[in-house]
C-alpha positions, 0 to 999 in steps of 0.5 A: 343815597349811601353808596353801594359796595359791589360784592365782586369789588369786595370779594377783589379787595380780599382776594388782594389782601390774601395774595399780599400776605402770601407774598409776605409769608414767602418772602420771609419764610421760616419767621414768625412775621411768614408764619402770621402772614400764612396763617392770616392768609389761611384763615381769610381763605377758610373765611371767605371760602376762597380756594387756592386756584382763586388766587393765581399765585403761581408756585415754583417747580423746584429740585431737591436732592433728598438722602433716602436710604441705600435700600431698593424698598426705600427708594421705590417707596420714596418714587411712587410717594412722589408720583402720587404726589404730582412730584418726579423722583430719580436717581443719577447712576453713581449717586447715593442721594434721589432728586425730587422735583415738584412744587414746594406744596407737593414735595411737602406732601410727599415727604410727610406721606413717605414718612408716614409709610416707611415707619408703619412698614418698619413697624409691620415688618418688626412685628411680623419677624417677632412672630415668625421666629423660625425664619431670620435674615435681613433677606426675609426682612426686605422681602417683606418691606419690597411686598409692602411697597408694591402693596402700596404702591397698588393702594396709591393707583387705587386712589387714583383712579377712583378720584378720577370718577369721583372728581374729574375736574380736580383730577386734570388739575392733578395731571396737569400739575403733574405734566408741568413738573414731568416737562421741567425735568425733561427740559433740565436734564 
């Protein structure tokens, strides 16, 4: 009789291959080999419906210094976006750069979201100033941008609240990530 392959063994074999590809992608980061390994791992995960939690790949919490700019609206926006992405952003007294701590993937998402929102606020501010030529000055533009950041902050909080209701398990994982980052920052500083 032909030997039957146990489905759980087959899946475990696939998981091990994906883990090996992810380790290679991490070791060879920013090289063609690393990029190929990451793409192959991602394709295998989609093909076999295996999510990140199943892989038990422990991500690292890192801390990076970021030149965000001197404007309070930019610093506030970066802080709010970082928090939304389960990261922790802060600035030391007398420093020009902000520090962001979090899991590498979360920091990447925070950067992407920050850049996207920053560009949108700057564009909306230019439109507002052009449509209201009787209002002039940097103070007005800055007030507009601070108000927009508050609007973003409010919207991000609404998204968090609604996702708690829609996906309590996912929200618990996100909260756990944020707590781990907070503990990392508190222990280090």
